[in-house]
N, C-alpha and C positions, 0 to 999 in steps of 0.2 A: 799452307793454303796458297794456291796460285792467284794471279791477279783477277781472272774471270770469276773464280769462286768468291773472292772477296767482294767484287762488285755486285754479284747476285745476292749475297748476304745483306749488304748495305741497302740494296733496292728493296729486298723483302722487309727489312726493318722499317724503312721509310714508308712503304705501303701500309704496313701494320699500324704505324703511328698516325698516318693520315686517316685510316679507317677508324681508329680509336677516337681521334679528335672529332670526326664527323658524327660518330655514334653519340659521343658526349654532347655535342651541340644539338643533335636531334632530340635527346631526352630533356635537355634544358628547355628547348623551345616547346616541348610537349608539356612539361610539368610547371614551368614558370607561370603561365596564365592561371592554372589551378591554385597555385600558392598565392598569387595576387588576389584572387577572388576570396579565398579564405581569410587573408589578412584584412582586406577591406571590410569584410562582414563584421569585424570587431572594432571598427573605427567609431568614435563618438560623434564625428562631424557629419555634415549634411552631404558632402561630396564624396565621390569615388576617387580618392587620392592616395598615392603611394609616394613615399613611405608613410606608414601609420605611426604617429608619434605617441598615441595613447590607445588603451584598449577598453572597450565597453561592451556590455550585452544589450545595448539600447536597441539595436535593429532586430535582435532575436525576440525581444519583448514586443516589437512592432509586429512580428509575424502573428503572435497570438491575439493582438489587438485588432488586426485587420482580418475580419471574419472571412472574406472570400478566400484567403490563403488557407485558413483552417478547413473550411468546408471542401475546397477543391483537393486538399491533401487527403482528407478522409475518403472522398470520392475516388481519387486515383488509387489509393491503397486497396479499397474494396473492389474496384474494377480490375486491378492487376491480379488479385487473388482469384476472382471469379473467372476471368478469361483464361488464366493459367489452368484452373481446374477443368474447364470445358475443353481446353486444348489437350489435356492429358487424356480425356475420354475419347477424343477424336484421333489423336496422333499415335497413341500406344497400340491399339488394335491394327492401325494401318502399318505401323513400323514392323510389327510381328508378321503380318501377312506378307509384306514386301520383302522382309528379311529372309523368308523361306523360299524365295524365288529369285532367279537371276535372269528371268525372261525380259524381253523388250517391253512388255506391258508393265512389269514391275519398275523398270527404269523410267518409263514414261510417267507413271504415277508418282515416283519419287521426285522427278523434276517438277511435276505439277504442284505437289504439296510443299516443295521448298521454294517455289517461285516468288512468294511474297518477300523473301529476303533480298532478291535481286531487283524487284520492282520498286521505284521510288514511292515513298509514303504518300505524296500528294496525288499520284496517279491512283493508288489503291483507295484513298479517301474519296476522291471525286467519283471513281467508278462505283464504289459501294453506295455513295449518296444517291446516284441515279437508280441503281438497282433496287435498293431498299425502299426508295420512294415509290417505285413502280409496283412493288408488291405490298404496299400499304404500311410500311414501317417508316415513319417520318423521323425527324430529328428528335431523339429521345435517349434515355439510358439504355434501352434495348438495342438501339442502333449502335451506340458506343460499345456495348458489350460484344456484339457481333463483329464489329470492325476490329476490336482489340484481339478477339479470338482468332480471326483470320491472320493477324500479324504474329500471334503467339505460336500457332500450330507448327511452323517450320522449325522453331528452336527446340521444341519438345521432340519433334519428329527426327531431327538430325542426331541429337545425342542418344535417343532411344534406339534408333536404327543402328548406329555405330556400336553401341554396347551390345545389342542383340547379336550382331554379326561377329562380335568378338567372343561370344560364348560358344562352347562346344556342344554340338547336337547330341553327343553321347550322353549328356546329363538327362535330356528329355527322353532319349531312347531307353535309358536305364529305368526311368520312372514308368514308362509304358510297359516294359518287360515285367516289372514288378507288380503290375496290375492297376496302376494309377489311371484314372480317367483323364480326359483332356482338361477338365476344370482343375482337378487336383494337380496335374502336371504344371499348369499355368500358375496356380496359387503357391505351390510349395517349391517349385524349381525355377520356372521362367521368371516370375515376378521378382524374387529375391536377386536373381542374377542381373536383371536389367534395371533394378531400382536406382543404382547410381546415375544412370543416364536419364531416367525420368526426373529424378530429383534435380539434377543440374539443369536440364532443359526447362523445368518449371521455374527455377530461380532466374535463369536468363530471360525467360519470357516475362517474368515480373519486372525485371530491370528495364526491358524494352518498353513495356507498357507504361511504367512510371515516367519514362522520358519521352514518350511519343507525343509529338505535336502535329505532324503532318496529317495523321488520320483523325486525331481528336478534334482538330480545328473545325471539321465539317459537321460534327454531330453534337457538339455541346449546346446546351440551352442556357437561359439566364439563371436557372436554378441548379442545373446539373452540368458541371464542366470539370475538366481536369486541371491539375496544377500548372503544367506547361502553358495551357491556354490562358489561365489567369495571369501568369507571369508576363506573357506577351501583352495582354491588355494593360497590365500595370505599367509596363515600360512605355506604352503609348501616351500615358498621361503624366508620369513622373519618373525621374531617374535618380534614385537614391540607394544607399547601401543595403536597404531591405532586400533588394533583389539578389545581392551577394549573399545575404544571410540565408535566404530560401534555397539558393543554389548550393550552399554549403551543406544544408540539411539533406538535399537530394544526393549529394556526393557521399555523405556519411551513410545513408541508407544503402547505396550501391556498394560501398566498401564492406559494410557489415554482411551483406548477402554473399559477396564473393568470398569473404573469410569463412562464412558458414560452409560454402561449397568446398573450399580448400581443406578445412579442418575435418569435414565429414568424409569426403571421398578422395579429395586431391584433384586438382585441375588436370594434371598430366595423365591421370588414368582415364580421363574422358576424351582424350585426343582421338579424333576420327582417323580411320585409315584411308 
């Protein structure tokens, strides 16, 4: 090997080493805060300190003793499931209709329905607050449900549309040739084919709803509010490891839902084109 070739090989190895080190540091910076929160949630002390010298379930018991945490968690779960269901009813027909066309109108509708992903949650929340107030829907559970549905629709829409466009039209054409009606084709052919996209989009919308603060903050009431809003209120009055415990519970719910998606359909199979 000549001198120039040796230099190129050494430079390539050095670049690979630097990239590997940077990637490792990135993942450490990403995962370390999560690990710290989980560890602190098991401390028996009153302060958020690291390292944890002993382990206790004290702050998890505190979650069940503090009623606002329990009530808001139940509200958040019910709200996430309800908004996800409504988002399916809205996004699935829209995805099928748009997926059958490549026109500019279809592209514009796709951009419109996916817009809430790009718009900051505070902007969506404030805009919906003014709009819903003007049409007579004040701060209430109904307003919360509408707001969370608006945020959920893009996630169901995106995965469903990607899955629909990845299916071959020949399946639907074969069903029509064999005498199936439009409803029978949808029920027995289209729906089973796009089910993975619907399922994944619904779970992602649930995750977004459970973690949503920017929109929920505008519509919660004294009796009906979500867990992130209660967590924020709790931090304004006291700062103890109970907040780490409830954060760990939230993360556990997220991990379980993602594992369900991975085990059921696989995250890679839902990658959009």
